[in-house]
C-alpha angles and dihedrals in degrees: 000000000000127000136202124207125214137163111244127203092226095093139316096300130110106237120209130203113212128187096226096177140008095279100013133090129185126198109212125197116182089347090303122119105242099164145018137202127190139181122205131191115230119214089256090061097254119136114229123193134212134184129197116180134167092219132040091228092065097060098079095047092050092048093045090052092049095047092049090058103041135075122239143284098056126176141199138175126223137181103252090223090059096087091169094057094043090050090051093056091041090056087055094054103269119137132184117280101172145341126234122201119223108215127195110208128194115226093207107110091209088062098038095042088226096117096102097039115122131176116259120271112292095018121109126192116226114211120241109285100021102087119107116251098230099050091040092054091047090051091048091051092050093048091049090049092049092048092048089052091055126023096354130244091263088073093062127085103277124213125188105240124181107234142139116280108281099011134090117206117227113201113199086206088075101043139073111201137205110220128192102196110313088336124099108219104166141020142191122198119215124188100204097215104169099230098037121008114209131219103216101176138005114187140158128191114264094243091052100046125120093032097101096258097128091047090049090050091049091048090051096052096042089047091051090050092050092050087053091057097255110138102198145005133202131235137181123218130182107240090230094058095095094180095052092043092051090047096055094039087053092061095049094255113168124230100231100174145331137237126210124214109211125195135198111203 
């Protein structure tokens, strides 16, 4: 693997950035690892970068070494409140591509107003973990294709998922589903983190939208969390997704923070 030398301002040593694996870099100072850089492929094929360094002076050398080795476009995600990290990526040519709001949502139906919400006639909500793998995977594929044909999957909240090349696993244990007869027409993804469960995706097939299915799915999941004694959940929403933004604003969800997706083309 290649290496790049630079003189740091953290002492009298000469620090070295080494590419230690295909998508990993280390910054060494006096033979000690003082910084790491990593690139990760998202399921949609995009390459996202991250840097963790012990000293501010190491950020730019790590970034420069990574950028010299990798093809464009490249992406990274930063907390918008982290001005220093954002400035570091900006210095290296990255610019803002999109913003994602982080919402905190109460699970209490008296606060959300979702207590009386029911699915439309003929639609049944299947609880998290009860959907069948085959129909769920088929619905996931339909929704992905519809999103790709419209705004593009790159506009959706992205998660790094280990999966074989060309396939994306769909785990029924993480989804509640809306079913019409034997056909799945909507889904909501829930990461059941004990302290703060996360709603990762809420989507309804295009031919079943505007019927209240998405709201019913959200009401079901939040209600189940409330019954389990969990007071709130988190969700991420692209600021340009007007329908999702309106839905979460309508249930009194609070915008707690925001993340920026940066790109270098």
